[in-house]
N, C-alpha and C positions, 0 to 999 in steps of 0.2 A: 504494500500500500504506500503510495507516494503522498507526501504532505507538502503543503504550500510553504515556501520559504518565509521565515519570520521577517517582519518588516525591519528595516534598518533603524539604527538609533536616531538618525536624522528624521526619518519618516515618523517615528513614534513621537519625537519631540514636536514636529510640526503638527501632528494630530492633537497633541495635548494643548498646544498654543491655540489651535483652531477651536477646540472645545471650550477653552477658557474664554476666548474672544466671543464665541457664540453665547456663552452664559452671560457675560457682561452686556452684550447686545440685547439679550433677552430681558434684562432689567431696564435698560434705557429705552429701547424702541417703543414699547407700549405707552411710554409717557412722553413721546415726542410732541404730541399735541399740546401738552402742558408747557413744555419747553418753548414751543413756538408762541403760545399765548403770552408767556412771560417776555419773550423777545419783542413781540409786537407792542406790548404795554410799555416796555422800556424804551423802544424806539420812538413811540408817539408822545408819551406823557411826562418824561423826565424833564428836568429844568432846561436842558439844552435841546429838547425835542421840538418838533413842529407845533405841538399842541401842549405846551407846559401846563400841567394841572396838578397842583400840589397834593390834593386829596388822593389822586391816583399815583402820581410819580413819587410821592414821599419827600417833598421838600417844602420849606416855608412853614407857616403856622396858620391855624384856624381857630376861630372863637368857639369854644365849647363850654356851655354852662357859665358864660360870663368870663371865662378865662382863656388866655391864649395858650394853646398847646401845640407841640410839634406834630406835623402831619406824618403819620406812619406810612400811608400809601399801600400799594399792592406790590410794588417792585421788590422792596427789601424782604418782607415776610415770605414772599413766594420763593425767592432763591435761598433764603436761610432755613425755611421750615417746610413749605409745601413740596418743593421739588425733591429734596433729599428723602422726605418721608414717603413720597410716591414711589421713588426708586427702591427704597428699602422694603416697602410693602410688596412690591413685585418680586424682589429677591427672596423674601420670606415665603411667598406663595410657591415659587419654583422649587424650594427645598422641601416643602411638605405636601407631597402629591395627594395624599389621602385626605387631608384637611387644609386646603390651600388658604382659606380665609384666616384660619387660626395661625398658620405660619406667617401670613402677611401682617397680622396684628402684632405678633411678637417681634417681627422684624422692625416694625414702625416704633414700638416701644423702646427696643434696644437702641435704635438710632437717635432717639431723643437724648440719650446719654452723651453721645459724641457731639451732638449739636450744642448741648448746654456746656460742654467742656471748653468750647472755643466760641464764645458768643460773637455773632456777626460775621462768622467765617463760613462760606458755603461748604458744607460737609458732604460732598458727593462721594469721594473715595471712602469716607467713613460709612456712608449709607450702603455702599457696595460691599463693605465688610460686615457690618453689623446686621444688615437686613437678612442675608442668607444665614448668618450665624444664629440669629434669633429663631428663624424658622426651623433650622436643622436641630438645634438643641431642644426645642419644644417637641419636635417629632421623636427624638430619642427619649425624652422624659416620659412622654405619653406611652411609649412602647413598654416602659417598666411596669405600668399597672393596667395595660390593655387586657380586657377580659376579666379583671380581678375586682372590679367595682361592683358593689351590690346594686341590684335594680332600684331605681328611685334616687340614687345618689350621684348619677352621672353628671348632671348639670352642676351640682355643687362642687364636685371634685374638679371638673374641667375649668370652671370659672376661677376658682381659687388657685389652682395650680398655675394657670396662665397669669393671674395677677401677681402671685408670689414670685414666679420665675421672671416675669417682666420687670418687677422691681429690682431684682438682683442683677439681671443682665444690663439694665439701664445704668445702674451704679457702676458696674464693671466698665461699661463704655465710657462713662464720665471720667473715671480716674485712671483707667489702664489704657484704653484705646485712643481716646481723643488726643493726648499728648503725642503719641506715636504718629497718628495721621497728620497732625499739624506739622510735625518734624518732616515727614515725607513730602507733604505739599510744599513746604518751604524749600526743600532741596530741589524738587522738580522745577519750582518757579525760578530758582537761581540758575538752573541749567538752561531753561528757556531764555532767560534774560541775557545770559552769556552768548547764546547763539544769536539773539537779536542784535545785541550791541556790537558783535564782531561780524555782522552781516553773514552769518553762517547758516541761517535758517533755511535757505534754499537747498542746502545739502541734505536736509531731511527727506527730500524727494528720492534720494538714492535708496532709502529704506522703505519709504511709504509706498511708492508706486509698485515695486515688486511684491510688497506685502499684500497689496490689494489683489493682485492676480492670484496669489497663493492663499487668499482668505485668512490672512493673519492680521489684517488691519483693524478688526474689531477690538482686539486686545489693546492696541495702541490708541485707537480713536476714542473708544468708550471708556477705557481704563485710565488714560492719561490726558489726552488732548481736550476732550470735552469738559472734564472737571476743572482743569486749569483755565480753559477758555471762559467757562462760566464765572470762575472767581475773578478773572481779569475784567470781564464785561460788567461785573457788579461794582467795579471800582470807578474812579473818576473818568476813565476813558469811555466807559459805556459800550465797549466793543472789544473784539479780540480777533487777531489774525489767525489764531490757532484753529478756528472753525473752518478756515479755508485751506488748510494744508492737505486735507484728504478729499474734501467735497468738490473741488474745482473740476468740472466736467471737460475742461479744455484738452487735457492729455489724451483721453479716450476718444474725444470727438475728432482730433487731428488724425489719429490712427484710422478711424472708420472712414474719414474723407479720403485718405490715401488709398484705401481699398476700393472705394467707389470709383476712383479714377484709374488706378494702376493695378488693381487686383484682377483675378481671373476666376472663372467658374462660380461655384456656390458662394465663395467669399465675397466676390464683387456683387453678386445678385442680392445677397442678404444684407449687405452693408447699409443701404439707405434706411431700411426699416429698423435696423439695430441702432443707427444714429439717432433716429427720432425717439426711440425708447430710452436711449442713454441720456440725450441732451435735455429733452423735455420731461420724460418720465422720471429721470434721476436714478434709473436702475443701472449702475455702472457695470455690473457683472456681465452685461450683454456683450461687452467688447473683450472680455477676458479670453474666450476661445481663439480670437484672432491673434492675440499676442502669444498664446500657447502654441499656436500653429507655426508661428515664426518668432521664436524667443528673442531674436535680435531686436524686435520692436520694443522691448523693454527700454532700450536706449531712447526711443522716441518718447515713451511715457515719462521717463525720468527728465529728459530735456524740457518737455512741456510743463511738467510739474514744477521744476526749478524756476522756469521762466515766470510762471504764475505767482509763485511765492515771492520771487525777487520784485516783481511789479507791485505786488501788494505791500511789500516792505517800503519800496520807494515812494509809493503814494499814501502810505500810512492808512491802509485800508483794513477794515475788519467788519465782522458781522455782530449783530446784537445778540444772537443766540445760534445754536447749532442748526444747520440746514439739513434736514433729513426728510425724504431722500435727497441726494445731491443733484437736484434739478435746478435749472436756471430760474424756474419759478420760485422754488423755496429759497434759493440763494438771494434772489432779488427782494423777496419779502423781508429777509433778515438784514438787508444791507443798509436800510435807512437812508441817510444822506450820502452814503458812499456808493450808491447803486451804479453810477457812471464809472467810477474807479474799478468796481468789481467786474463790470463788463469788459473794461479794457484789459484786465488781467486774464479773463477767460479767453478773450479773442487772441491775445498774444500767445497764451499757452497753446491754443488750438493751432495757430500758424506755425509755431516752432515744432510742435509734435508732428504736424502734417509734413513739413519739409524734411524732417529726419526720416519719418516713415516712408515718404515717397522715394527718397534715395535708397533706402534699404530694399524696398519692393522692386525698384528698377534694376538694382545691381544684383538682386538674388536670382541666380540662374537655376536654382533647384526647382523641383516640382511645386505645384501650387499648394500642396499640403492638404490634409484631410480635415475639413472644418467639423465634420461629424465626430471624428475621433478626438479632436481637440476639445469639443464640447463635452464629450464623455469623460475625458481626462479632467476637465475642470469640475464636473459634477462629482467625480470620484474624490477629488481633493476637498471639495466643499462638504462632502459627506451626505448630500441629498440631491434630489433632482432640482434643477433650476427651473423656476416658473417661467422665465423669459428666454434664457439661452437655449432651452430645449426646443424653442421654435425655430432655431437655426438649423436643426436637423431636418433635412428634406425627406419626403416620402421615398420609399424604395424606388430605384430607377428601373429595376427589372419587374417582371410580372409577379404580383402578389399571389403566392400559391400556398405558403406554409406559415401559419401563425401559431405562436405558442403563448399560453398564459402561464406565467411562472410564479410560484410562491416558495415558501421556505422548504416545505416537504413535497410539494407537487401533488398533494392528495386532497386537501381540504378546500381552501378558498380558491385555489387555482382551478379546481374542477368545477366549482360553482360559476366562476367568471367565464370559463371556457364554454360552459353550456349556454349561458346567456348570449355570449358573443357569437357562438356557432349558429344559434337560432336566428339572430338578427341577419347574419350573412346569408343564411339559407333563405330567409324570407325575402331578401333583396334579390334572390335569383342567382346567387353565385355558389351553388352547391359543390363546385369542384375545388373550392378553397378549403384546405385542410386546417382545422383548428384543434390543437392538442393542449394538454396541460403537462407541466413537468416541474421537477424540483430545480431550484436555481443551481444547486451544486452539480446537476447533471446536464446543464445547458451546453449545447455545442453551437458553433457559429454556422448553422445551416438554415436559419430561419430568416424570413423576410421582415416580420414584425414580431416584437416581443412585448407583451402586455404584462405589467406587474404592479405591485403596490409601490407607492412613492418611497417608503422606508427601505424597500428592498432593491431599488434601482441601482444604488452604488455597487451592489454585489453582482447584479446582472450585467451591467454595462461592459465591464472588462471581458466577460465571457462571450459576448456577441458583438464584436466591433463592426460587423458588416450589416447588422440589423438596425431597423428603426425601433427605438425603445419608447413606449408610451406608458405613462403611469396613471393609475386610477385610485380613487379612495372610496368609491361606491360601486359595489359589485353588481347591483341589481339594475341600475339605470345610468351608468356613467356616460357622460357625453363623449368620452373617448371611443366608445363602441360605434357611435354614429360617424365619428371621424374615420375609423377604419373602413366602414362600409363606403363612405364617400371617397376614400383613397382608391378603393377597388373600382368604384363606379367611374371616377374620373380617368383612371388608368385605362379602362376598357371602353371608354365612350366612343372611341373611333373604330372599335373592332366589332366582332359579331355580337349578337344578342347574348344576354347573360345565359350561362349554362344552367340548365335545370338541375335541381338537387339530385345527386346520384346516391345509390345505396352505400357505396364505399365511404362517402363523406359523412354519412350519418353514424358511422361506427367508430369514429376516431375519438381520442381524448376520453372524456368521461363516459361516453357511450361504448367505449371499447370493452367495458366490463359486462355487457349485456349477455354474454354467453354464460355468466354466472348469475342467474336470476336470484334476487334476494328472497329470503324466506318470508313467509306470510306474516302479517301483523308486526311489521317493523315498528309501527306506532300503535299503542293500545291506549284506551281511555284512562287506564290507571297511571299512565305516564304523562298525563295532561293536567296542568294546573292553571286555573284562571283566577284572577284577582290576587296574584302573588305580590309579595313585597321583598325588596332586596336593598341592603344598605349600600352596596357598591357592586361593581362588576365581578369582583372576586366572590362575593356572596352569591350572586346570580349563577356563576359558573358552578359553584359547589352544589347549589340546589339542583341544577340541571344534571350534574353528574350523579348525585345521590338518587335521583329518579331512575337512572340507568342501573345503578347498583341494586336498588330495590326490585327492579325488574329481573335481576339475575343475569343481565347481559354483560356486565363487566364486574371486575373486583375493584376494591377501593383505591388501588394504586392507579387506576385509570383516571380517577378524578384529579390526582396530583399531576398526571401528565397533561390534563386539560389546562390546568393553571400554568404549567411550564410552557405550553404552546402559546398561551396568551402573553407571556412575558417576552417571547421572541417576536411575535407579530400579531397585530390585532385581528380578531375574528369578526369584526363588524363588517356586514355585507351590504348595507344600504337598505332603504325602505323600512327602517326601524327594526332591522333583523340582525342578530348576532348568532353565530353558529359555533360555539366552543366545542372543540374536539381534541383528542389526545395527539401527542407527538407520534412521529413515524415509528419510534422505538417502543410504543406502548401496545403494539399488536398482541403481544402475549397475554395482555390483561383483558382482552376481549373474548367473551364466551360465545356471543351470538350478536348478530346485527340488530340494532335497536335505535330508537329515537325518542327523545323527551321534548315536551313542549311546555313553555312557561309564558304566560301573558301577564305582564306587570301592570299593576294598578296605576302607578306613576312612572313616566318615562325615566330611564336610568342613563346617567352620563357614561358613555363608553368612549373614552379618549376623545372627548369633544363632540361626539355624535349621540343623538337620542336613540335609545333602544327600548322598544316595547315588547318584542318577542325574542325569547332566548330559546334556541333549539339545540339541545345536546345530541351529538351523533357518535355512534360507535359502529364500525363496519367490519364484518368478518370478511376475510379475503379482500376482494375489491368491491364489495357490495355498496360501500358508502359512496362510491363515485356515482352510481346510478341514483342513489337517494338524493345526492346533492343536485344532480341534473334535474330531477323532478321538482325539488324545492325551488330551484332557480326559476322554473316556468311559473310556479305558483306565485312567488314573491315578486316577480317582475311584472305581475298583473296587478294594477292598483285596485281593481274591484275585488280581487281575492284577498288582498291585504285588508281592505275595508271590511270584508265579510268576517275575517278572523278577528278583527277588532270588535265587531258587533256581536260575535257569537256568545250565547248565554250558557252553553253547556259543553262539556267535553265531547259529547256525541256530535255536536255541530262542528266542532273543530276537526274531529276525526273524519267527518264527511268531506270537509273542504280539503283536508290534506290526504284524502283517501288514495291519491295516486301513488303515494310512497309505498303503499301495501300491495299495489297491483304489479 
């Protein structure tokens, strides 16, 4: 048995930095709206703004109760209290998956300690430390008495444990953490000032531009630049150049313009659309595949970035707050009175980047490069499918004949998705197109299209470099299925009429198991529960599994395998349906094929999706494939789903799902 080589130390380090940057970004990005609101208020209403208003901007005095008092305004309290606490709340939520609100509250309480430790100092780095720490420590403490609290005392214990621990960790933040954070911020501020005073700030582009392409920028941008920039913008200057080090769209725009004029093939054809998404939409990752395709273009990005930074330094330009995404619209909104200067820097950065990229493309005598492969490489580095760069991957150039639906084990969700997709393709009249399902580990580069879940795409992409990879998050009615049908229709529009469904096409994938007909009564009324309640998805999985155990179809170890499957990949299927099932290694725990059905009184959160129906499945031999195929037909029909929701008895449910027993 061969094993994949272990990733190099450099790759592992890069992955760790990417995950760290993603985590920081996850705290900041949901609160960008609040940061923009603060930036706009600062730009408009401070004393030097176009509409100076002390009540809002926080300057001057107002008469209150016959006395003159200093105006507090919105600007100061927002940056000193609101924004750090919002970031901390998000960090606490991220660390306590089971009870995110509780984690967020503890993160916010903990952060008040570091805020109080250094009054008037924007504690963003402190929030990024104490927020996650508060949520994580609360999660660990709750685990100590989980399941040990007597009924009726849960609320008392939960409230007082949160209050007591919140008090302690806030005091810890006040005396232990705030001095360290203040020291770190002072050191970083000195470093930035040295770079500015010695005109060395443009050199940061040497690191920032390559980091963007490698998805390492979040760690620098959200961990260092944004907190320092916000602290600087809160001072007398009211703005900061640090917000422009990474956000300037000029370097990427210049590269895309060069491809529009001097590129060839797919790169030239897709560059105009990519430029619009990049420049106006602010999604910079759209140009990363072009650079990865020809790494020498990093020189163009660095040259353009350094030009933009140097211009902003020369013109004393800055933004009132962070611009996210890095769109010219967002940047212009944050520029205030510097909008003309900002545009000059963007234009010059674009021109320099374009000139360098044009020379590289003109002198490069190598082949055009593979934009699809570069996109796949980018997505593999990013660790997930790109929502925009994936559009750069063109449809298969050859005739689409072989489609595979891939999942972790190639037996559960992939069989369900393959059945739905196969039926749509057959209904469109293209029965000669083969649709199969397969485990990602067994994929070979022999398919025209690969359909998989978004979280599994990074594993699938390297195995099928010649295929078009599409991702789905809804197995019942994903719009991706219609895209596949449209690809086939468009491709064959100039050829003969669609081929009628043939017998061979109906026997592939999930239907390939029809030679092993399932035993009767896969679903019995004893395995149907209506009006059920579940605390979370783990509880629902356990209930579905215990119904299979009670039926005598599986032993208790199979229930553990159902939880293990859910840990690796979600079994949410779409149309309010989840189908938890065991891992591929759990076959020995299956005694006979069976299915359980649970309808929940209240929809359950299943990784951000609502689930009302939980169907547990165990299949002997390959019988589960046929079961999944029949369930796919039922749950892809909205009328059937509505009928299941309205059913008042187990017998009614059994009648609607009767096909699984036939």
